[in-house]
C-alpha positions in Angstrom: 213.7 95.8 168.2 214.1 96.1 164.5 210.6 97.7 164.2 211.4 100.6 166.5 213.5 102.6 164.1 216.6 103.0 162.0 220.1 104.2 162.8 220.3 106.1 166.2 224.0 106.9 166.3 225.2 104.1 168.6 222.4 104.6 171.1 221.2 101.0 170.6 224.6 99.5 171.4 225.1 101.9 174.3 221.8 100.7 175.9 222.7 97.1 175.3 226.1 97.6 177.0 224.4 99.3 180.0 222.0 96.4 180.3 224.8 93.8 180.0 226.9 95.6 182.6 224.1 96.0 185.1 223.1 92.3 184.8 226.8 91.2 185.1 227.2 93.1 188.4 223.9 91.7 189.8 224.7 88.1 188.9 228.3 88.4 190.3 226.9 89.6 193.6 224.2 87.0 193.6 221.4 89.6 193.9 217.9 88.2 194.2 216.3 88.1 190.8 213.4 90.4 190.1 210.9 90.4 188.5 210.3 86.7 189.1 207.2 85.0 187.7 206.9 81.8 189.9 204.8 79.4 187.9 205.1 76.1 186.1 203.2 74.9 183.0 199.5 74.3 183.7 199.0 70.6 184.2 195.3 70.7 183.1 196.4 71.4 179.6 197.4 67.8 179.2 193.9 66.5 179.7 191.9 69.3 178.3 193.8 69.7 175.0 195.2 67.4 172.3 198.6 66.3 173.3 200.5 67.9 170.4 198.8 71.3 171.1 199.6 71.0 174.9 203.2 70.1 174.1 203.5 73.1 171.8 202.1 75.4 174.3 204.4 74.0 177.0 207.3 74.7 174.7 206.2 78.2 174.0 205.6 79.0 177.6 208.9 77.6 178.8 210.8 78.8 175.8 210.0 82.4 176.4 212.1 82.1 179.6 210.1 84.7 181.5 206.9 82.8 182.4 208.6 80.4 184.7 211.4 80.5 187.3 214.2 82.8 186.1 217.5 81.6 187.5 219.8 84.5 186.4 219.7 88.1 185.4 221.3 87.0 182.2 217.8 85.9 180.9 216.5 89.5 181.2 219.8 90.9 180.0 219.9 88.8 176.8 216.3 89.9 176.0 217.2 93.5 176.5 220.4 93.3 174.5 218.6 91.6 171.6 215.9 94.3 171.6 218.4 97.1 171.8 220.5 95.6 168.9 217.4 95.4 166.7 219.0 92.7 164.6 216.8 89.7 163.8 219.7 87.5 163.0 221.4 88.3 166.3 218.1 87.7 168.1 217.7 84.3 166.4 221.3 83.3 167.4 220.7 84.4 171.0 217.4 82.5 171.1 219.0 79.3 169.8 221.9 79.6 172.3 219.4 80.2 175.1 217.3 77.2 174.1 220.4 75.0 173.9 221.6 76.1 177.3 218.3 75.1 178.8 218.0 71.8 176.9 221.5 70.3 177.2 221.6 70.0 181.0 218.2 68.2 180.9 219.5 65.8 178.2 222.6 65.2 180.2 220.8 64.6 183.5 217.8 62.6 182.1 219.6 59.2 181.7 221.0 59.3 185.2 217.5 59.6 186.7 216.8 56.0 185.6 219.7 54.7 187.7 218.6 56.2 190.9 221.7 58.5 191.4 220.2 61.2 189.3 217.6 62.2 192.0 220.4 62.4 194.6 222.4 64.6 192.2 219.4 67.0 191.7 218.8 67.2 195.4 222.5 67.8 196.1 222.5 70.7 193.6 219.4 72.3 195.2 221.1 72.2 198.6 224.4 73.6 197.4 223.9 77.4 196.8 227.6 78.0 196.0 227.3 75.9 192.9 224.5 78.1 191.5 226.4 81.2 192.6 229.4 80.0 190.7 227.3 79.5 187.5 225.8 82.9 187.9 229.3 84.4 188.2 230.3 82.5 185.0 227.5 84.1 183.1 228.4 87.5 184.7 231.8 87.2 183.0 230.2 86.5 179.7 227.9 89.5 180.1 230.9 91.7 180.9 232.5 90.6 177.7 229.3 91.5 175.9 229.3 94.9 177.5 232.8 95.6 176.3 232.0 94.5 172.7 228.8 96.6 172.7 230.7 99.7 174.0 233.2 99.3 171.1 230.4 98.9 168.6 228.6 102.0 170.0 231.8 104.1 169.7 232.2 103.0 166.0 228.5 103.3 165.1 228.0 106.8 166.5 230.0 108.8 163.9 228.7 106.6 161.0 225.1 107.0 162.0 225.5 110.7 162.7 226.8 111.2 159.2 223.9 109.2 157.7 221.2 111.1 159.6 222.7 114.6 159.2 223.8 113.9 155.6 225.6 117.2 155.7 229.2 116.3 156.5 230.5 114.4 153.5 233.9 112.8 153.1 236.5 114.4 150.8 238.3 111.6 149.1 237.7 113.0 145.6 240.0 115.3 143.8 237.9 118.2 144.9 236.2 118.2 148.3 232.5 118.0 148.0 230.5 120.9 149.5 230.3 120.8 153.2 226.9 122.4 153.2 223.8 121.8 151.0 223.8 123.6 147.6 220.7 125.7 147.7 218.6 126.3 144.6 220.1 123.3 142.8 218.7 120.0 141.3 219.9 117.2 139.1 223.5 116.7 140.3 226.1 115.1 138.1 229.7 114.4 139.1 232.9 113.0 137.6 236.7 113.6 138.0 236.2 115.7 141.1 233.8 118.1 139.4 230.1 118.6 140.2 227.4 120.0 137.9 223.8 120.9 138.7 220.8 122.6 137.3 219.3 125.8 138.7 215.5 125.7 138.7 214.4 128.0 136.0 218.0 129.0 135.2 221.2 127.8 133.6 223.4 124.8 134.4 226.3 125.3 136.8 229.7 123.5 137.0 232.0 123.4 140.1 235.3 122.2 138.6 237.9 120.1 140.4 239.9 123.3 141.3 236.9 124.8 143.1 236.0 127.4 140.4 232.3 127.9 139.6 231.1 128.3 136.0 227.7 129.1 134.4 227.1 126.9 131.4 225.5 128.0 128.2 222.7 125.4 128.6 220.6 123.4 131.0 220.7 119.9 132.6 224.5 119.5 132.7 225.9 116.0 132.7 229.5 114.9 133.5 231.3 111.7 132.7 235.1 111.1 132.6 236.7 114.2 131.2 233.5 115.2 129.3 230.7 117.6 130.1 227.5 118.0 128.1 224.4 120.2 128.3 221.1 120.8 126.6 220.6 123.8 124.3 218.4 125.1 121.5 220.3 123.1 118.9 220.3 119.8 120.9 223.0 118.2 123.1 226.4 120.0 123.2 229.3 117.8 124.2 232.4 119.7 125.4 235.8 119.2 127.0 235.4 119.1 130.8 238.5 121.2 131.5 238.2 124.0 128.9 234.4 123.7 128.2 235.3 124.0 124.5 232.5 122.3 122.5 233.5 119.1 120.6 230.2 118.3 118.8 226.5 118.9 118.9 223.9 116.0 118.7 220.5 116.8 117.2 218.1 116.0 120.1 215.5 118.7 120.0 213.2 118.7 123.0 215.5 116.5 125.1 214.6 116.7 128.8 217.2 114.5 130.5 220.9 113.8 129.7 223.8 111.6 130.7 227.3 111.5 129.2 230.6 109.6 129.4 233.8 109.8 127.3 232.4 107.4 124.8 228.5 107.8 124.8 225.8 110.3 125.3 222.2 109.2 126.3 219.2 111.5 126.2 215.5 111.3 126.7 213.2 112.9 124.1 209.4 113.1 123.6 207.8 111.3 120.7 204.9 112.4 118.5 202.4 110.2 120.3 202.9 111.8 123.7 205.3 109.2 125.1 209.1 109.3 125.5 212.1 107.5 124.1 215.6 106.9 125.4 218.3 107.2 122.8 222.1 106.8 122.8 224.7 108.3 120.5 228.4 107.2 120.3 231.1 109.8 120.8 234.1 107.7 120.0 233.7 107.2 117.1 230.8 109.6 116.6 227.8 108.7 114.4 226.7 105.4 115.8 223.3 105.5 117.6 221.2 103.1 119.5 217.5 103.0 120.6 217.3 101.9 124.2 213.7 102.1 125.4 210.3 103.6 124.7 207.3 104.4 126.9 203.8 105.2 125.6 203.3 107.7 128.4 205.5 110.6 129.5 207.0 110.1 133.0 207.5 106.3 132.7 211.2 106.6 131.7 213.5 108.0 134.3 216.6 110.1 134.0 219.5 108.1 132.6 222.9 107.8 134.2 226.1 106.6 132.5 229.2 104.9 133.7 231.5 104.2 130.8 229.4 102.3 128.2 226.8 101.2 130.8 223.6 103.2 131.2 220.9 102.7 133.9 217.4 104.1 134.0 214.1 103.4 135.6 210.9 102.2 134.0 207.8 102.9 136.1 204.5 101.5 135.0 201.2 100.9 136.9 202.2 97.2 137.1 205.8 97.4 138.3 208.9 99.6 138.8 212.3 98.5 137.7 215.9 99.7 137.2 217.3 98.5 134.0 220.9 98.6 132.6 222.0 98.4 129.0 225.6 97.7 127.8 225.8 100.2 124.9 228.6 98.4 123.1 226.8 95.1 122.9 223.2 96.1 123.4 222.7 93.6 126.3 220.0 94.6 128.7 219.2 93.3 132.2 217.1 94.3 135.2 219.1 95.3 138.3 216.2 96.0 140.7 212.5 95.5 140.5 209.4 96.2 142.7 205.7 95.7 142.5 202.9 98.2 142.8 203.7 99.0 146.4 207.0 100.7 145.7 208.8 103.0 143.3 212.4 102.8 142.2 213.7 106.2 141.1 216.8 108.2 140.1 219.6 105.6 139.7 223.3 106.4 139.4 226.1 104.0 138.5 229.8 104.0 139.3 232.4 101.2 139.4 229.8 98.5 139.8 227.9 100.3 142.6 224.3 101.3 142.1 222.7 104.3 143.9 218.9 104.7 143.8 215.8 105.7 145.7 213.2 103.3 147.0 209.9 105.0 147.8 206.9 103.5 149.5 203.8 104.8 151.3 205.9 104.8 154.5 209.3 106.1 153.7 211.8 107.4 151.1 215.2 105.6 151.2 218.4 106.4 149.4 220.1 103.0 148.8 223.5 101.8 147.7 224.3 98.3 146.5 226.1 96.2 143.9 225.0 96.5 140.3 226.6 93.1 139.6 223.6 91.2 140.9 220.7 91.4 138.4 217.1 90.4 138.8 216.1 87.1 137.3 213.1 87.5 135.0 210.5 85.2 133.7 210.5 83.7 130.2 208.3 86.4 128.9 210.7 89.1 130.2 207.8 90.9 131.8 207.9 89.9 135.4 210.8 90.0 137.8 211.2 86.9 140.0 213.8 87.9 142.5 215.8 90.9 143.7 218.8 91.4 146.0 218.0 92.5 149.5 221.4 93.6 150.9 221.6 97.2 149.8 222.6 99.7 152.4 220.3 102.6 153.3 222.3 105.8 153.2 219.4 108.1 154.0 215.8 107.5 155.2 213.0 110.1 155.2 209.3 109.7 155.9 207.1 109.5 152.9 205.6 112.7 151.6 202.1 111.3 151.1 199.3 112.0 153.5 198.1 108.8 155.3 194.6 108.4 156.6 194.1 107.3 160.2 191.8 104.5 159.1 188.7 105.7 161.1 186.6 108.9 161.4 187.0 111.1 164.4 184.4 110.6 167.2 183.6 107.1 165.9 184.8 103.8 167.4 188.0 102.5 165.8 188.5 99.2 167.7 188.7 97.3 164.4 189.4 100.1 161.9 193.0 101.2 161.8 195.3 102.3 159.0 198.1 100.1 157.9 201.2 100.8 160.0 204.5 102.2 159.1 207.7 101.9 161.1 209.0 105.4 160.4 205.8 107.5 160.5 202.2 107.6 161.6 199.0 108.8 160.0 198.5 112.4 159.0 200.4 114.8 156.8 203.5 113.4 155.0 207.1 114.5 155.4 208.1 117.9 154.2 211.0 116.7 151.9 210.9 114.9 148.6 214.0 113.0 147.4 215.0 113.6 143.8 217.7 113.0 141.3 221.1 111.6 142.4 224.8 111.3 141.6 227.5 109.0 142.8 231.3 109.6 143.3 233.9 107.4 144.9 233.2 108.7 148.4 230.0 110.7 148.3 226.4 110.1 147.2 224.6 113.3 146.1 220.8 113.6 146.3 218.3 116.4 145.5 215.9 117.4 148.3 212.8 119.4 147.4 210.6 121.1 150.0 207.0 119.9 149.6 204.7 122.8 148.8 207.3 125.5 148.2 209.4 123.7 145.6 212.6 125.0 147.0 215.4 122.5 146.2 218.9 121.8 147.4 221.6 119.1 146.8 223.0 117.3 149.8 226.1 115.2 150.1 226.0 111.9 152.0 229.2 109.9 152.8 229.2 106.4 151.3 
């Protein structure tokens, strides 16, 4: 069930509730069970196979529950509910409970069979249909409870999932409500104190302040942090007051192409003479102190920085691995927050109040993820290879990958053994028409840039957290 797809607005829970309710009614009324596969384990396996293999196959055959006598509709219902839920942990719990329910009566009855009365007890059970009807009605009550719980889960999941899929109806818990519709012709969002800044492709930076007034800035690539706003200009990085836009100081950063700012630090990315890039930090309180953060021999390996107070996050993408790193600017301490091998890219992180927003891109999908920045990746002694990564980040938005995927075989030729690797969220052929880009994070909303593949038209969308 988990391989079928992602969030579907409570439809999974609704299907599970319908299955549970239908099975509960059928078991309560004692309806004859169908489909019914009337078979036992093949006895010949015992003398044609090694005993351990035969026992394992017997256990697999009986453990499935469908390849022998099915004694209640609950068997089919639990399978359907587990599939509809699409939760491997829930499926494991259901399977263990189902196995225990089958094994415990056997363990309870087996000792009595030695004393002679056990056979009579089994025969009496087979001749007393009311006993089995009572047990079926007992599981009908349990299925009815499951149906009620799934109905409640479906009602709660529908609005959350609709918000994730549409990604166009953000919450408004900040000082200024975020835009209810995408901002067309905009990239590189930055947000702080209820204000939102962005870059117009080929134009100037824009600022939507906390009061809802729109301002054109005298520079590009605006960055917001605390009560401070900064932008890139011919003279370098201009740092200004966020309310009045009055410049406070200018940092010499000629050629800078990415910027982040807080009330105490400014971080910018500049090219070097060898064709690579460097990430530098400059203190604003007090001004004058600077720090070298990272360097890359090739342009494009260092991502756009994002600041939260004195903590900066950025990506380092090389042919060997992709990682999100954080540096505490006051102490210089660095650590890796997320890491991936060659099969994935980690891009465009944003940081706020210990929460990390970033993009995880593979050949199959593009995901906007949100998780804790307090859990860092353990690294090897050489500090070159990540050994572990947290796996509990939430997916706020999922899009198909934008890369074209080959079918794995040539048309008009046999393809019985030649198939492309499979993806859960897309098939072979042209990729998706949307590319995810730079992000920003507020207390209630995650912002992301969406660029149309081919045309280059960009917009900023707001996704509720």
